[in-house]
C-alpha positions as CSV (number, residue, x, y, z in Angstrom):
1,M,98.3,126.6,125.9
2,E,94.7,126.0,127.1
3,H,94.7,122.8,125.0
4,L,97.8,121.3,126.6
5,T,95.9,118.9,128.8
6,E,93.9,117.6,125.8
7,I,97.1,117.3,123.7
8,L,98.8,115.2,126.4
9,S,95.7,113.0,126.9
10,L,95.4,112.3,123.1
11,Q,99.1,111.5,122.9
12,Q,98.9,109.1,125.8
13,L,95.8,107.4,124.3
14,V,97.7,106.8,121.0
15,V,100.8,105.6,122.9
16,D,98.8,103.1,125.0
17,Q,97.4,101.5,121.8
18,L,100.7,101.0,120.1
19,D,102.0,97.4,119.8
20,Q,105.5,98.7,119.3
21,K,106.0,101.6,121.7
22,D,109.4,102.6,120.4
23,I,108.1,103.6,116.9
24,L,106.8,106.8,118.4
25,Q,108.9,109.3,120.4
26,P,106.3,111.2,122.5
27,L,106.8,114.8,123.4
28,T,106.9,115.9,127.0
29,E,104.7,118.6,128.5
30,E,107.6,120.9,128.5
31,E,108.3,120.3,124.8
32,Y,104.7,121.0,123.9
33,A,104.7,124.2,126.0
34,Y,107.9,125.3,124.2
35,I,106.2,124.9,120.8
36,L,103.0,126.6,121.9
37,Q,104.8,129.5,123.4
38,G,106.1,130.7,120.1
39,N,108.8,128.3,119.1
40,G,106.8,126.5,116.4
41,L,103.3,125.9,115.1
42,M,100.5,123.5,116.1
43,L,97.2,122.7,114.4
44,G,94.5,120.7,116.0
45,A,91.4,119.0,114.4
46,F,88.3,118.9,116.6
47,A,85.0,116.9,116.3
48,N,82.2,117.8,118.6
49,D,84.6,120.0,120.6
50,Q,86.9,117.0,121.1
51,L,90.5,117.0,120.0
52,I,90.9,114.2,117.5
53,A,94.2,115.0,115.8
54,F,97.1,117.4,115.9
55,R,100.3,118.2,114.1
56,A,103.3,120.3,115.2
57,L,106.3,122.1,113.7
58,L,109.3,123.1,115.8
59,F,111.8,125.9,115.3
60,P,114.6,123.8,116.9
61,P,117.3,125.0,119.2
62,I,120.9,124.6,118.0
63,D,122.5,121.7,119.8
64,E,124.6,118.6,119.2
65,E,121.6,116.5,118.4
66,H,120.3,118.8,115.6
67,L,119.0,116.9,112.6
68,G,120.9,119.2,110.3
69,F,124.2,117.6,111.3
70,D,122.7,114.2,110.4
71,I,122.0,115.2,106.9
72,G,125.4,116.9,106.3
73,L,124.6,120.6,106.9
74,S,127.2,123.0,108.3
75,K,126.7,124.7,111.6
76,E,125.9,128.0,109.7
77,E,123.0,126.3,107.9
78,L,121.3,125.0,111.0
79,E,119.3,128.2,111.4
80,D,117.6,127.4,108.1
81,V,116.1,124.2,109.5
82,I,112.5,123.6,110.7
83,Y,111.4,120.2,112.2
84,Q,108.1,118.5,111.4
85,E,107.5,117.2,114.9
86,I,104.9,114.8,116.1
87,S,101.6,114.0,114.3
88,I,98.9,112.3,116.3
89,V,95.4,111.0,115.2
90,H,92.8,109.5,117.5
91,P,92.4,105.8,116.7
92,K,88.7,106.2,116.0
93,A,89.4,109.0,113.5
94,R,92.0,107.2,111.3
95,G,91.3,106.5,107.7
96,N,90.0,110.0,107.0
97,G,93.3,111.5,105.7
98,L,93.7,113.7,108.7
99,Q,97.4,113.4,108.9
100,Q,97.9,114.5,105.3
101,T,95.3,117.3,105.6
102,L,97.0,118.7,108.7
103,A,100.3,118.5,106.9
104,N,99.1,120.6,104.0
105,L,97.4,123.1,106.3
106,I,100.3,123.5,108.7
107,M,102.8,124.0,105.8
108,A,100.4,126.6,104.4
109,E,100.3,128.3,107.8
110,L,104.1,128.3,108.0
111,E,104.3,130.2,104.7
112,R,102.0,132.8,106.1
113,T,104.3,133.4,109.0
114,N,107.1,134.5,106.7
115,K,109.5,132.4,108.8
116,A,112.8,132.1,107.0
117,Y,113.8,128.5,106.4
118,K,115.3,126.3,103.7
119,Y,115.0,122.8,105.0
120,I,112.2,120.8,106.7
121,C,113.5,117.8,108.6
122,C,112.0,115.0,110.7
123,T,112.6,111.5,112.0
124,V,110.5,108.3,111.4
125,A,111.0,104.8,112.8
126,P,111.4,102.0,110.3
127,F,108.1,100.2,109.9
128,N,106.0,103.2,111.1
129,I,104.1,102.8,107.8
130,P,101.5,105.6,108.2
131,S,104.3,108.1,109.0
132,L,106.5,106.9,106.2
133,K,103.6,107.2,103.7
134,D,102.9,110.7,105.1
135,K,106.5,111.9,104.6
136,F,106.9,110.5,101.1
137,A,103.5,112.0,100.1
138,Q,104.9,115.4,101.0
139,G,107.9,114.9,98.8
140,M,110.4,114.4,101.6
141,E,113.4,112.1,101.2
142,I,115.4,109.8,103.5
143,A,118.9,111.3,103.9
144,A,120.2,109.2,106.8
145,L,119.3,106.1,109.0
146,K,120.9,106.2,112.4
147,Q,120.4,105.9,116.2
148,K,118.5,108.9,117.8
149,Y,116.6,109.5,121.0
150,G,118.8,107.2,123.1
151,H,119.6,104.5,120.6
152,R,116.3,104.3,118.7
153,L,116.8,103.6,115.0
154,R,115.3,106.4,112.9
155,Y,115.1,107.5,109.3
156,I,116.1,111.2,108.9
157,F,113.9,112.9,106.3
158,V,114.6,116.2,104.6
159,K,112.8,118.4,102.1
160,T,114.5,121.5,100.6
161,R,112.3,124.5,100.1
162,N,111.6,125.5,96.4
163,E,114.0,122.8,95.2
164,T,114.1,122.3,91.4
165,K,113.1,118.9,90.1
166,R,116.1,116.6,89.9
167,T,116.8,113.8,87.4
168,W,117.7,110.4,89.0
169,R,119.9,108.1,87.0
170,E,120.1,105.1,89.3
171,Y,117.4,103.2,91.1
172,I,117.5,100.3,93.6
173,S,115.0,98.9,96.1
174,V,116.0,97.5,99.5
175,R,114.0,95.6,102.1
176,M,113.2,97.8,105.1
177,D,114.6,95.3,107.5
178,D,118.0,95.3,105.7
179,I,119.4,98.2,107.8
180,S,123.1,97.9,106.9
181,Q,122.4,97.9,103.1
182,Q,120.2,101.1,103.5
183,Q,122.9,102.8,105.6
184,T,125.6,101.9,103.0
185,L,123.5,103.4,100.2
186,L,122.8,106.6,102.2
187,T,126.4,107.0,103.1
188,D,127.2,106.7,99.4
189,G,124.9,109.6,98.5
190,W,121.6,107.7,97.7
191,R,118.2,109.1,98.8
192,G,115.1,107.1,99.8
193,I,112.1,108.5,97.9
194,A,109.3,105.9,98.1
195,L,107.8,103.0,100.0
196,E,107.0,99.8,98.2
197,Q,105.0,96.8,99.3
198,R,105.7,93.4,97.8
199,N,104.0,90.2,99.1
200,H,103.5,91.6,102.6
201,E,107.1,92.9,102.8
202,Y,108.1,96.6,102.8
203,W,110.9,98.0,100.7
204,I,112.4,101.5,100.3
205,R,113.2,102.8,96.8
206,F,116.6,104.6,96.7
207,V,117.8,106.8,93.9
208,R,120.8,109.0,93.0
């Protein structure tokens, strides 16, 4: 909790530098306090005693906005879900792999807590390329694409703990700005598994 002021300041610095403000859903002071007081995990990276990056996991409350509903889980399964929450890196510290390093460290920390869970979920805005790369690098998959946080379009990512490797029989790539086609595929049981770049355009690879 003693780092809360630094956390909020770094978040605000990053938000202020965003060209598209709606690609990031900042957390409130109350939400950070909720995590820091035992309802999740946070890791921070410091350089010369200055906070330059942090990453958070949330043990979410059960409510109607729960991401488990978005990926087709039953109410009984919601207790098995943990959220990958916000990930923030100081603009001057980017390019050093901090987001991925903190992802690996916080997931390792989660295992040490012996917290029971089966699913890791999170949301990412279309065209938030660093976050999309981060999620795919962790083996997470897009399971839904819908409005969240007051009508903001978000991919819903999920990763199942200790899931055995699956064999995909069908592949298709869709331009990221073709929202309706992606939503149709996801409704039909496809999963988004990779980000592709073709001639300055971004595509999502879907499989089933």
